[in-house]
N, C-alpha and C positions, 0 to 999 in steps of 0.2 A: 718316716713316708711311708703311705697306706699300701697294702698291698690291693685294695679293692679296683680291680677295673673296669668296672660296671655298678653303678649306684641309679639305682631307682628309687625316686622320694613322694610317695603318695601322689602316684601318675593316676591320672582318667583321662580316658579319651572318647568325646563325644561323635558320633556323626549323625547329620541329617539327612535322613531316605523320603526318599520323595513319594509321597502317597498316591501320584497319581501317575498313567501312562502316558509318555508325551512323544508324538510321534518324529519331529524334527526340532530343531535350534529356534524356527520363527515361532512355532507356538509358543514354547516355552517361555520365552520372551515376552510375546502378547499374554499369556498368563500372569507372569509377575507384574508386567506392568498393571496389569487389571486387579491384582491381589487375588488371583483365583489358584495360584498354584500353593497348596499348602504340603509340609512337610511334616514328617513325625523326627522324634528325635532318640535316638540309640545309644545308648552308654556301653561302649565295647569293652573297658574297662573302668574299674571304679576304686580309687584310693589304694593302688597297688605300691608296694614298696620293697625292694629288693636287694641285697649285696651280692655282686658275685666275684669272687678274688681269683687273684692270676693263678693258672693254671688250673682253674677249676674247670670241670665238665658238668654243666646244668640240663637237666631234663627238664620238658616242660609238657606235661598229661595234661590230659581235661577232653571233655566231649565238642564235637564239631561248633563253632558259634563260641567257645568259651572264653575267646580273645586272646589266645595262643601267638598268631600268625600277627597279629595286632600290635603286641609285644614284640614280638619281633624284630617288626618292621621300625619299630620306633628305634629300638636299639641299632637299628642300621642305619637309622638319619633319613628312612624312606617318610615318616610321618614322624609332626611334632605333637607332644601331648596337648589335651585341651587346659590340663591343671597338673602341676607339679614339675618336677624335674628329673631328668633323665641325664646323666655325666658319663662316658665314655672315654679311659685312657686306653690308646693304643689304635692298630688299624685293624679294621673287620673286612671279613671276606665273606659276602651274604650267600647265603645258597637257597636263594627264596624262592625265586624265580628260572630255573634253570633253562635256558637258552633263549632268555627274556633281551639280551641286547644283542640276537643275532638278526643279521639281514637275510631273507627266505631264496632271495634271488641270488645270494653271494655260496660258494663253494665251503664247505669244509674247511679248507686251507685258508679261504679268505678271512672268514669267521672267525679262526684262531686268532689272527692279527688283529681284528676289530674287537673283540672281545676282548682280548687281552688291554688293550687303549683305555675302553672304557673301562675296566680294573684297572688302570694306571700304571699296566706297566710299558715298559719301552720295548719298539721292532724287535729291536739286539737280544731284548731277555725273553721275548715269545721263540724269536726263532731259535735259541740257544736250547728252551723247552720243548718245542715242535716236536721232534721224535717222539718223549716221552708220553705228551698228549696223544698224541694219535695210538701209541701202543697200548697206554692205561683203558683209551676208550676203543678199540679193539676195532676200530673205522678205518684200519688200511687201505680197504678196496674202494672206499668212497672219497676219500680225501680230495679228489677234485669233480667230486659230484654236488648239485647245488642243493644245499638245506631244504629247500621246500619240496623236496623227494624223498626227505629223510620219514622213518616212524617217529612218534614223539616219543619215543624210547631211546631212540638213536640222537635226538636232538638235547635229553636230558644227560644221556653218558657223556657227550662231547661238554656238555654244559660243566658237568659234575668234574671233568678230568681238569677244564681250565682253571674253575675256581678254586681247586685244589691243589694246583702244581706249585704253589707258593707256602708258605707256613705264616699265616697273619700271624699278630696277636689275638684277635678274638675271631671264631670261626662261627658262623650262625647256619644250622642249617634247618630246613623245614622241608620235613616229610620227604627227605632226598632219598632213602633207602627203599623206597620202592622203585628205585628207577633201574629198569632190564630187569634179566630173567635173576635165577636165586644165586646161582655161581657170582653172576656182576656185582649182585647186594652184597655178598661176602667179600669182593674186593672193593667196596664203598666202605664196609664197615672197619675194614683192616686199615686202610689209609685215614680214615677218622680215626683210629685208633693211635696210628703214627702221629698226628698231629696234635693230641692229645700227649702223648707220652714224651713230646718234642717241647713239652713246656706252654703250648698254647691254651686258652680257655677258647672253651665249645660250650655254644649254648644249642639244644637241639632238641627238635619236635616230633614227634613221632606218635603214630597208634597202637607200635610194638611196643607194649612195656616189659618184654624180655630183650630188647633193644635199648631202653633206655638203663635197665638194670644193669647190663653187660658193656655198654659205653659210660656211664655218668656215675660220678659220686655224689652228686647231690640231684634234688627233683624239688620241680614246684608246681602244686596242683592249683590250675584255675577250673573258678565253676561261676559261670554266668557273668565273666569279667571280673571276679571279687577272687583273691588270694585265700586258697582252703588253709592249705598246707605247704611248710618248705622244709627240709632236711635230706636226710640221708636218701637215698635214689631209692633203697629197699624198702624203707618204713615206708616212706610217701607213696610208693606204688602200691606196697600191699594195704595203706586205707583207704585209695583212691579203687581199686579193684573190687574191693570188698565192699567201698559206697558204692559206687557203680553198675558194679558186676561187667566190668570191661575184660 
């Protein structure tokens, strides 16, 4: 029995980008019918292969636009590759867009239960975890305030607290270590480390090379959609910094 929890086999991802600005749906349809709407092809990933093992903590490094977030979204099942195969074995908790499932008109309390339902948790499970979620997010005084009145940092803190309340098989985190102030960022790092120590597989994107080296055992370097290097976190990070000057 394999201990590979994620298998990425020769994966490529193609996006068709509109080359023209269209003001409304009607104009878009008319342009397509008249054959005047043109698109430009963009390969976000090309021939990427990667195996991630159970209990491994993998950091993805690379410049903006290198394909890191696209790869995370494919592992999370949000996107399907244009070519190649991705196989994921186990439950996935994606921290890709914190608070994306929130209803801004609802209060923090109501959004805890709404977001929990979106993530597949029962109302009973969320009720049992509610106090811990609010305590970790430090939003005691804002539980019954509509989320539309929250700052972006408060929304992200609540989203992180909900998404990490469970111990998933695979935790996917995209630039979430910038949530809140420095003290809260340390709390986020500690919680991720707890999840790693509990045996979960963690896939982390961060522009902080120090965070990657601190939290991850291995790393993969993507550049313009292609895999440049994969191996020990310290080795890959050193090569990336030397080459890209990050």
